[in-house]
OpenMM code with the backbone's topology and positions (N, CA, C; nanometers):
from openmm import Vec3, app, unit

residues = "GLN LEU GLN LEU VAL GLU SER GLY GLY GLY LEU VAL GLN PRO GLY GLY SER LEU ARG LEU SER CYS VAL ALA SER GLY PHE THR LEU ASP TYR TYR ALA ILE GLY TRP PHE ARG GLN ALA PRO GLY LYS GLU ARG GLU GLY VAL SER CYS ILE SER SER SER GLY GLY SER THR ASN TYR ALA ASP SER VAL LYS GLY ARG PHE THR ILE SER ARG ASP ASN ALA LYS ASN THR VAL TYR LEU GLN MET ASN SER LEU LYS PRO GLU ASP THR ALA VAL TYR TYR CYS ALA VAL ASN TYR PHE CYS SER GLY PRO VAL SER SER TRP GLY GLN GLY THR GLN VAL THR VAL SER SER".split()
positions = [
    Vec3(8.1495, 0.6948, -1.3914),
    Vec3(8.2103, 0.5654, -1.4220),
    Vec3(8.3462, 0.5889, -1.4862),
    Vec3(8.4495, 0.5252, -1.4280),
    Vec3(8.5826, 0.5385, -1.4822),
    Vec3(8.5944, 0.4556, -1.6090),
    Vec3(8.6359, 0.5196, -1.7158),
    Vec3(8.6511, 0.4482, -1.8420),
    Vec3(8.7790, 0.4927, -1.9109),
    Vec3(8.8530, 0.3959, -1.9616),
    Vec3(8.9752, 0.4223, -2.0358),
    Vec3(8.9606, 0.3639, -2.1759),
    Vec3(9.0084, 0.4373, -2.2753),
    Vec3(8.9996, 0.3931, -2.4143),
    Vec3(9.1378, 0.4023, -2.4778),
    Vec3(9.1864, 0.2887, -2.5288),
    Vec3(9.3163, 0.2848, -2.5938),
    Vec3(9.3009, 0.3042, -2.7448),
    Vec3(9.4042, 0.3570, -2.8067),
    Vec3(9.4095, 0.3693, -2.9522),
    Vec3(9.5547, 0.3757, -2.9954),
    Vec3(9.5753, 0.3643, -3.1259),
    Vec3(9.7098, 0.3792, -3.1807),
    Vec3(9.7769, 0.2500, -3.2226),
    Vec3(9.7118, 0.1380, -3.1997),
    Vec3(9.7702, 0.0119, -3.2415),
    Vec3(9.7663, -0.0041, -3.3921),
    Vec3(9.8312, -0.1099, -3.4390),
    Vec3(9.8322, -0.1367, -3.5819),
    Vec3(9.9388, -0.2368, -3.6189),
    Vec3(9.9621, -0.2473, -3.7492),
    Vec3(10.0636, -0.3376, -3.8030),
    Vec3(10.1885, -0.2563, -3.8362),
    Vec3(10.3026, -0.3018, -3.7884),
    Vec3(10.4278, -0.2303, -3.8104),
    Vec3(10.5380, -0.3318, -3.8351),
    Vec3(10.6357, -0.2935, -3.9140),
    Vec3(10.7476, -0.3827, -3.9411),
    Vec3(10.8455, -0.3835, -3.8241),
    Vec3(10.9210, -0.4905, -3.8089),
    Vec3(11.0243, -0.4915, -3.7045),
    Vec3(11.1162, -0.3710, -3.7170),
    Vec3(11.1473, -0.3111, -3.6029),
    Vec3(11.2280, -0.1907, -3.6009),
    Vec3(11.1475, -0.0631, -3.6088),
    Vec3(11.0198, -0.0747, -3.6345),
    Vec3(10.9327, 0.0409, -3.6468),
    Vec3(10.8855, 0.0946, -3.5124),
    Vec3(10.7991, 0.1948, -3.5203),
    Vec3(10.7502, 0.2630, -3.4000),
    Vec3(10.5996, 0.2807, -3.4049),
    Vec3(10.5411, 0.2851, -3.2870),
    Vec3(10.4005, 0.3197, -3.2704),
    Vec3(10.3867, 0.3994, -3.1415),
    Vec3(10.2843, 0.4827, -3.1369),
    Vec3(10.2511, 0.5514, -3.0120),
    Vec3(10.1072, 0.5185, -2.9751),
    Vec3(10.0927, 0.4570, -2.8604),
    Vec3(9.9602, 0.4247, -2.8089),
    Vec3(9.9113, 0.5383, -2.7197),
    Vec3(9.7800, 0.5594, -2.7223),
    Vec3(9.7176, 0.6595, -2.6362),
    Vec3(9.6133, 0.5932, -2.5488),
    Vec3(9.5991, 0.6446, -2.4298),
    Vec3(9.4992, 0.5962, -2.3337),
    Vec3(9.4268, 0.7194, -2.2822),
    Vec3(9.3017, 0.7337, -2.3238),
    Vec3(9.2239, 0.8519, -2.2877),
    Vec3(9.1201, 0.8154, -2.1831),
    Vec3(9.1107, 0.8972, -2.0804),
    Vec3(9.0146, 0.8742, -1.9723),
    Vec3(8.8880, 0.9540, -1.9962),
    Vec3(8.7782, 0.8939, -1.9619),
    Vec3(8.6505, 0.9656, -1.9648),
    Vec3(8.5753, 0.9333, -1.8374),
    Vec3(8.4984, 1.0299, -1.7933),
    Vec3(8.4197, 1.0085, -1.6728),
    Vec3(8.4953, 1.0367, -1.5447),
    Vec3(8.6248, 1.0661, -1.5558),
    Vec3(8.7016, 1.1001, -1.4376),
    Vec3(8.8268, 1.1755, -1.4794),
    Vec3(8.8890, 1.2401, -1.3823),
    Vec3(9.0127, 1.3142, -1.4068),
    Vec3(9.1307, 1.2234, -1.3791),
    Vec3(9.2179, 1.2168, -1.4788),
    Vec3(9.3294, 1.1232, -1.4729),
    Vec3(9.4351, 1.1648, -1.3701),
    Vec3(9.4331, 1.2928, -1.3313),
    Vec3(9.5409, 1.3509, -1.2510),
    Vec3(9.5748, 1.2706, -1.1262),
    Vec3(9.4746, 1.2076, -1.0650),
    Vec3(9.4968, 1.1480, -0.9348),
    Vec3(9.5410, 1.0026, -0.9404),
    Vec3(9.5553, 0.9488, -1.0614),
    Vec3(9.5752, 0.8050, -1.0738),
    Vec3(9.7058, 0.7687, -1.1439),
    Vec3(9.7723, 0.6689, -1.0892),
    Vec3(9.8799, 0.6057, -1.1639),
    Vec3(9.8162, 0.5186, -1.2710),
    Vec3(9.8758, 0.5171, -1.3882),
    Vec3(9.8217, 0.4412, -1.5004),
    Vec3(9.9266, 0.3422, -1.5511),
    Vec3(9.8826, 0.2219, -1.5733),
    Vec3(9.9727, 0.1189, -1.6238),
    Vec3(9.9340, 0.0740, -1.7638),
    Vec3(10.0347, 0.0330, -1.8388),
    Vec3(10.0135, -0.0345, -1.9669),
    Vec3(10.0463, -0.1821, -1.9476),
    Vec3(9.9624, -0.2665, -2.0029),
    Vec3(9.9778, -0.4112, -1.9945),
    Vec3(9.9619, -0.4680, -2.1352),
    Vec3(10.0045, -0.5915, -2.1540),
    Vec3(9.9840, -0.6542, -2.2834),
    Vec3(9.9594, -0.8028, -2.2652),
    Vec3(9.8902, -0.8594, -2.3624),
    Vec3(9.8640, -1.0026, -2.3618),
    Vec3(9.8813, -1.0569, -2.5018),
    Vec3(9.9788, -1.1448, -2.5156),
    Vec3(10.0040, -1.2102, -2.6432),
    Vec3(9.9223, -1.3391, -2.6504),
    Vec3(9.8955, -1.3877, -2.7708),
    Vec3(9.8161, -1.5116, -2.7842),
    Vec3(9.8783, -1.6262, -2.7061),
    Vec3(9.7971, -1.6919, -2.6253),
    Vec3(9.8437, -1.8064, -2.5495),
    Vec3(9.9273, -1.7735, -2.4281),
    Vec3(9.9409, -1.6456, -2.3972),
    Vec3(10.0220, -1.6052, -2.2829),
    Vec3(9.9391, -1.5263, -2.1832),
    Vec3(9.9911, -1.5174, -2.0611),
    Vec3(9.9227, -1.4396, -1.9594),
    Vec3(9.9469, -1.2893, -1.9814),
    Vec3(9.8546, -1.2099, -1.9305),
    Vec3(9.8723, -1.0660, -1.9371),
    Vec3(9.9907, -1.0255, -1.8510),
    Vec3(10.0730, -0.9334, -1.9016),
    Vec3(10.1898, -0.8892, -1.8277),
    Vec3(10.1959, -0.7372, -1.8225),
    Vec3(10.2585, -0.6869, -1.7183),
    Vec3(10.2786, -0.5435, -1.7066),
    Vec3(10.3911, -0.4974, -1.7967),
    Vec3(10.3709, -0.3849, -1.8628),
    Vec3(10.4705, -0.3292, -1.9540),
    Vec3(10.5356, -0.2062, -1.8924),
    Vec3(10.4520, -0.1158, -1.8433),
    Vec3(10.5051, 0.0103, -1.7907),
    Vec3(10.3990, 0.0748, -1.7031),
    Vec3(10.4438, 0.1649, -1.6168),
    Vec3(10.3508, 0.2365, -1.5308),
    Vec3(10.4050, 0.3769, -1.5053),
    Vec3(10.3135, 0.4709, -1.4863),
    Vec3(10.3532, 0.6083, -1.4586),
    Vec3(10.2710, 0.6596, -1.3404),
    Vec3(10.3373, 0.7290, -1.2506),
    Vec3(10.2696, 0.7824, -1.1321),
    Vec3(10.1734, 0.8936, -1.1713),
    Vec3(10.0907, 0.9336, -1.0769),
    Vec3(9.9883, 1.0340, -1.1061),
    Vec3(10.0502, 1.1674, -1.1510),
    Vec3(10.1643, 1.2011, -1.0929),
    Vec3(10.2304, 1.3271, -1.1293),
    Vec3(10.3169, 1.3145, -1.2542),
    Vec3(10.3470, 1.1912, -1.2897),
    Vec3(10.4391, 1.1680, -1.4010),
    Vec3(10.5839, 1.1660, -1.3582),
    Vec3(10.6081, 1.1854, -1.2304),
    Vec3(10.7451, 1.1940, -1.1825),
    Vec3(10.8150, 1.0608, -1.1653),
    Vec3(10.7382, 0.9535, -1.1679),
    Vec3(10.7965, 0.8209, -1.1504),
    Vec3(10.7421, 0.7266, -1.2567),
    Vec3(10.8316, 0.6520, -1.3174),
    Vec3(10.7913, 0.5547, -1.4188),
    Vec3(10.8657, 0.4234, -1.3953),
    Vec3(10.8096, 0.3159, -1.4434),
    Vec3(10.8825, 0.1900, -1.4430),
    Vec3(10.8498, 0.1108, -1.5688),
    Vec3(10.9390, 0.0172, -1.6001),
    Vec3(10.9269, -0.0594, -1.7241),
    Vec3(10.9636, -0.2055, -1.7011),
    Vec3(10.8993, -0.2921, -1.7760),
    Vec3(10.9418, -0.4309, -1.7783),
    Vec3(11.0794, -0.4389, -1.8436),
    Vec3(11.1599, -0.5330, -1.8004),
    Vec3(11.2944, -0.5466, -1.8559),
    Vec3(11.2921, -0.5638, -2.0080),
    Vec3(11.1899, -0.6300, -2.0563),
    Vec3(11.1825, -0.6610, -2.1992),
    Vec3(11.1627, -0.5377, -2.2876),
    Vec3(11.1209, -0.4257, -2.2271),
    Vec3(11.0938, -0.3055, -2.3081),
    Vec3(11.1811, -0.1866, -2.2686),
    Vec3(11.2616, -0.2012, -2.1652),
    Vec3(11.3474, -0.0910, -2.1207),
    Vec3(11.4377, -0.0430, -2.2332),
    Vec3(11.4439, 0.0880, -2.2474),
    Vec3(11.5277, 0.1458, -2.3514),
    Vec3(11.4591, 0.1568, -2.4864),
    Vec3(11.3430, 0.0926, -2.4995),
    Vec3(11.2690, 0.0984, -2.6263),
    Vec3(11.1338, 0.1680, -2.6124),
    Vec3(11.0702, 0.1513, -2.4982),
    Vec3(10.9386, 0.2110, -2.4756),
    Vec3(10.9515, 0.3284, -2.3782),
    Vec3(10.8656, 0.4283, -2.3970),
    Vec3(10.8612, 0.5428, -2.3069),
    Vec3(10.7164, 0.5748, -2.2736),
    Vec3(10.6869, 0.5795, -2.1451),
    Vec3(10.5529, 0.6161, -2.1005),
    Vec3(10.5532, 0.7632, -2.0605),
    Vec3(10.4440, 0.8317, -2.0900),
    Vec3(10.4321, 0.9717, -2.0528),
    Vec3(10.2846, 1.0042, -2.0342),
    Vec3(10.2592, 1.1214, -1.9801),
    Vec3(10.1200, 1.1601, -1.9604),
    Vec3(10.1042, 1.3090, -1.9820),
    Vec3(9.9850, 1.3462, -2.0262),
    Vec3(9.9454, 1.4853, -2.0400),
    Vec3(9.8135, 1.4983, -1.9658),
    Vec3(9.8209, 1.5395, -1.8409),
    Vec3(9.6994, 1.5460, -1.7594),
    Vec3(9.6006, 1.6488, -1.8123),
    Vec3(9.6486, 1.7503, -1.8797),
    Vec3(9.5584, 1.8502, -1.9382),
    Vec3(9.4708, 1.7883, -2.0465),
    Vec3(9.5243, 1.6842, -2.1128),
    Vec3(9.4489, 1.6144, -2.2161),
    Vec3(9.3882, 1.4848, -2.1639),
    Vec3(9.4076, 1.4604, -2.0335),
    Vec3(9.3514, 1.3383, -1.9736),
    Vec3(9.3995, 1.2127, -2.0468),
    Vec3(9.5265, 1.2133, -2.0842),
    Vec3(9.5794, 1.1085, -2.1706),
    Vec3(9.7149, 1.0596, -2.1217),
    Vec3(9.7346, 0.9289, -2.1326),
    Vec3(9.8643, 0.8661, -2.1084),
    Vec3(9.9091, 0.8027, -2.2392),
    Vec3(10.0377, 0.8149, -2.2680),
    Vec3(10.0927, 0.7639, -2.3925),
    Vec3(10.1938, 0.6521, -2.3662),
    Vec3(10.2106, 0.5670, -2.4654),
    Vec3(10.3186, 0.4691, -2.4651),
    Vec3(10.3859, 0.4760, -2.6012),
    Vec3(10.5039, 0.5360, -2.6030),
    Vec3(10.5827, 0.5435, -2.7257),
    Vec3(10.6662, 0.4170, -2.7365),
    Vec3(10.6481, 0.3455, -2.8446),
    Vec3(10.7154, 0.2169, -2.8628),
    Vec3(10.8067, 0.2255, -2.9843),
    Vec3(10.9354, 0.2135, -2.9613),
    Vec3(11.0348, 0.2184, -3.0679),
    Vec3(11.1061, 0.0845, -3.0796),
    Vec3(11.1754, 0.0667, -3.1900),
    Vec3(11.2524, -0.0568, -3.2136),
    Vec3(11.1687, -0.1802, -3.1853),
    Vec3(11.0507, -0.1809, -3.2387),
    Vec3(10.9572, -0.2893, -3.2116),
    Vec3(11.0079, -0.4223, -3.2653),
    Vec3(10.9767, -0.5277, -3.1904),
    Vec3(11.0173, -0.6636, -3.2241),
    Vec3(10.8934, -0.7502, -3.2424),
    Vec3(10.9041, -0.8592, -3.3159),
    Vec3(10.7881, -0.9486, -3.3307),
    Vec3(10.7319, -0.9947, -3.1966),
    Vec3(10.8172, -1.0109, -3.0975),
    Vec3(10.7689, -1.0552, -2.9668),
    Vec3(10.6916, -0.9481, -2.8911),
    Vec3(10.6855, -0.8265, -2.9451),
    Vec3(10.6010, -0.7222, -2.8862),
    Vec3(10.4565, -0.7338, -2.9335),
    Vec3(10.4305, -0.8225, -3.0272),
    Vec3(10.2950, -0.8427, -3.0769),
    Vec3(10.2030, -0.8875, -2.9632),
    Vec3(10.0942, -0.8134, -2.9451),
    Vec3(10.0018, -0.8413, -2.8350),
    Vec3(9.8864, -0.7416, -2.8417),
    Vec3(9.7861, -0.7674, -2.7616),
    Vec3(9.6843, -0.6662, -2.7342),
    Vec3(9.7335, -0.5857, -2.6139),
    Vec3(9.7352, -0.4551, -2.6306),
    Vec3(9.7846, -0.3655, -2.5257),
    Vec3(9.6657, -0.2985, -2.4565),
    Vec3(9.6708, -0.2989, -2.3246),
    Vec3(9.5653, -0.2420, -2.2428),
    Vec3(9.6234, -0.1361, -2.1490),
    Vec3(9.5430, -0.0356, -2.1192),
    Vec3(9.5790, 0.0539, -2.0098),
    Vec3(9.4768, 0.0350, -1.8984),
    Vec3(9.5174, 0.0703, -1.7798),
    Vec3(9.4315, 0.0530, -1.6635),
    Vec3(9.4806, 0.1421, -1.5505),
    Vec3(9.3920, 0.1703, -1.4576),
    Vec3(9.4320, 0.2373, -1.3345),
    Vec3(9.5120, 0.1362, -1.2519),
    Vec3(9.6311, 0.1735, -1.2130),
    Vec3(9.7219, 0.0835, -1.1406),
    Vec3(9.7688, 0.1582, -1.0163),
    Vec3(9.6936, 0.1443, -0.9083),
    Vec3(9.7143, 0.2265, -0.7893),
    Vec3(9.8585, 0.2210, -0.7399),
    Vec3(9.9222, 0.3360, -0.7394),
    Vec3(10.0607, 0.3527, -0.6943),
    Vec3(10.1587, 0.2660, -0.7735),
    Vec3(10.1193, 0.2200, -0.8873),
    Vec3(10.1988, 0.1338, -0.9759),
    Vec3(10.2394, 0.0025, -0.9099),
    Vec3(10.1766, -0.0301, -0.7999),
    Vec3(10.2075, -0.1568, -0.7339),
    Vec3(10.0851, -0.2185, -0.6696),
    Vec3(9.9752, -0.1437, -0.6719),
    Vec3(9.8554, -0.1908, -0.6046),
    Vec3(9.7550, -0.2496, -0.7006),
    Vec3(9.6285, -0.2494, -0.6598),
    Vec3(9.5236, -0.3081, -0.7426),
    Vec3(9.5129, -0.2405, -0.8789),
    Vec3(9.4675, -0.3192, -0.9764),
    Vec3(9.4475, -0.2699, -1.1119),
    Vec3(9.2982, -0.2726, -1.1420),
    Vec3(9.2485, -0.1655, -1.2013),
    Vec3(9.1058, -0.1597, -1.2300),
    Vec3(9.0798, -0.0718, -1.3518),
    Vec3(8.9536, -0.0672, -1.3925),
    Vec3(8.9100, 0.0189, -1.5028),
    Vec3(8.9858, -0.0103, -1.6313),
    Vec3(8.9945, -0.1358, -1.6653),
    Vec3(9.0642, -0.1766, -1.7879),
    Vec3(8.9962, -0.1175, -1.9116),
    Vec3(9.0795, -0.0785, -2.0072),
    Vec3(9.0279, -0.0399, -2.1372),
    Vec3(8.9973, -0.1647, -2.2198),
    Vec3(8.9537, -0.1450, -2.3423),
    Vec3(8.9147, -0.2577, -2.4282),
    Vec3(9.0343, -0.3170, -2.5025),
    Vec3(9.1446, -0.2455, -2.5042),
    Vec3(9.2657, -0.2957, -2.5671),
    Vec3(9.2816, -0.2488, -2.7103),
    Vec3(9.4070, -0.2457, -2.7554),
    Vec3(9.4381, -0.2136, -2.8946),
    Vec3(9.5441, -0.3121, -2.9437),
    Vec3(9.5253, -0.3647, -3.0629),
    Vec3(9.6128, -0.4687, -3.1156),
    Vec3(9.7387, -0.4073, -3.1761),
    Vec3(9.8520, -0.4602, -3.1364),
    Vec3(9.9807, -0.4247, -3.1968),
    Vec3(10.0387, -0.5508, -3.2596),
    Vec3(10.0672, -0.5432, -3.3877),
    Vec3(10.1258, -0.6561, -3.4590),
    Vec3(10.2563, -0.6117, -3.5244),
    Vec3(10.3642, -0.6799, -3.4896),
    Vec3(10.4953, -0.6486, -3.5454),
    Vec3(10.5348, -0.7639, -3.6364),
    Vec3(10.5365, -0.7367, -3.7647),
    Vec3(10.5624, -0.8429, -3.8616),
    Vec3(10.6102, -0.7820, -3.9923),
    Vec3(10.6962, -0.8561, -4.0597),
    Vec3(10.7414, -0.8133, -4.1920),
    Vec3(10.6542, -0.8743, -4.3016),
] * unit.nanometer
topology = app.Topology()
chain = topology.addChain("A")
for resn in residues:
    res = topology.addResidue(resn, chain)
    for name in ("N", "CA", "C"):
        topology.addAtom(name, app.Element.getBySymbol(name[0]), res)
């Protein structure tokens, strides 16, 4: 059973940084593109970033370009989302999921981790 578990969320002041982790269990992450998504209260879930299975290709939502960096360590079966210069509007529950080819179906959602940006 494919399972993803997110961690690393928390409360941070505007301008601060957090690094989220997405660890896979029950399968090898190497073959899958992984996406990060977020859902703020009262809003629809949106895509934040995605990384190809090899790590050679990444993409970002316009709202996070230049501030967030996605990376992966296949040896650790983990995908990361480094978030810098955080803004209050980044407050949301962040999820990782298998995102086939970063444009196809999304599956195996994690349970999410809360990120709150507030002074």
